[in-house]
N, C-alpha and C positions, 0 to 999 in steps of 0.2 A: 025206265030204270037205267038204261044205258047212258042216258044223258046225265043222270045223277052221279053215276060212277065217274064219267068224264069230268064233271064240274068237281068233284071231291079230288081227283087226280091233278086237275089243273090248280086248284087251290093249295094242296099239298106242295107242289113243285115251286110255288112262290116262295116257300120257305126252305125247301130242300130239294135240290135238282135231282136227286136220286130217289125221291119218293115214288113209291109204287102202290097200287091198289091190287090185291090178290083176292078176287071173290070167290067165296065157297060154292061150289056147284054152279059155277058161272058159265056153263056151256053155251047159253044163249048169247053170251057176249063175244065169243071167240068162234062160233060156227055160223055160216051163212043162214041156215034154216033153223036154227035154235036147238037142235038135237044133239045129243051126245056123240052120235057117229056122223055128224054132218061134216061138209067140206069146210075147212078152216078159213077164216077171213084173214086178210093181211092185217097184221097187228103192229100198229107204230108204238114201240116200246121206249121211244126216246123222250 
């Protein structure tokens, strides 16, 4: 699922450099262990 979101983001940025993906209930994308209270990953938001 993470790869799909990355692919969507990369595709969207081809058309609009400010394109972002905001997943609903996407804790598994932003935490290291996938839990809501887990340690946050480093997020590249550029």
